[in-house]
C-alpha angles and dihedrals in degrees: 000000000000122000135171089251098169093048091049092048090052093053095045093051092049091049090053095045091056104079118236137163092292092056091054092050094050097042093045091048091049091053087058092048132335090232092054089050092053089047091053090049091050088048090051092053092045087057089053087054090059088054091046092053093045092051090046093056094036098248093122090058088062094049090045094054095044112077092194095059091041091053093047094054091042091054093044091053092046091050091050092052091048088051091053089050095052091049089054096048089049089048090054093051090047090051091053091050091051092049089057088051093049092056086072090059126092116273092245092056090048090051093048089047093053091052090050092049094050092051092044124212126287110275117257133209087252091057093048090050094046091050091050096044090050092051093046098046092048093055101036092050094047106098088193089069088054091049090051090061092045101045107022107039095051088062091066097042122105108233092209093063136056109300094199093050092049093048089052091047095049092040096051088048090052091049094051089047088053094051092055092045093050092049091053089050089052092050090052091045088052091060090054095051096092091054094045093046088071108109100234093043092044089053091053092043091055093048094046097048091041093053089043089056091049092045091050092045093051091046091051091051092047095046114109 
C-alpha cells in the first residue's frame, strides 16, 4: 500500500487548524469541564468514523450524488447547530438572572460560590454523555465531513492498491490526529476556565458562542 502520506498530513492539519462547528463544540464543552471537552472531542472523531465507514463501503457516494439526501443531512446539521446556539443564549440569560439573585446573598457566600464556580463541579456521567453526543452529532450531521472522505482522501490513494484499505488507513490516521488535536484544545481551554468563570465574562461567552452556533447553522442551511 502506497499513499501520499506527507501531502495528506498537510491537508488534515490545515483542516483541523481552521475552526469549524466541531471546534466550537469541543472548546465550549472544555470550558464547562475538561472531561466534557475530551468527551466532545472523542464524539467528534466518532462521527468521523461513521463518514469513513460510509466512504469505504460506498454509501457516501450515494448520498453525495443524491441532492435530496445531501440537503436532508445539511438541514439536520444546521438545525442541530441552531439548537445548540439557542441553548447557549438561554443559558446566558439564566446565569444573568442567577447573578441578580446572588446579589442578595451574604458576601461570604458569594465569595465561596465564586471559588466553586472557578474550580467547577466534578464531571458526571450525564455531562460526559452530553459532551460526546454533541461532538458526535455535530460531525455526523456535517455533510462536508462526508465530502472530505469522498473528494480529498481519493487524491492520496494509490490506484494500484486496495482503495478500501487505503481509505481506512488514512481515515484512522485522520481520527487519531484529531484526538491529539482536541486534547490539546481542551488543555488550552482548561487554562482559560478561571477567566471565563467570572460572571460577566461567562455571560458574554455564552452569548457569543450561542449566536455563533446560530449563525453557523443558518449559514449551513443557506449554503448552496
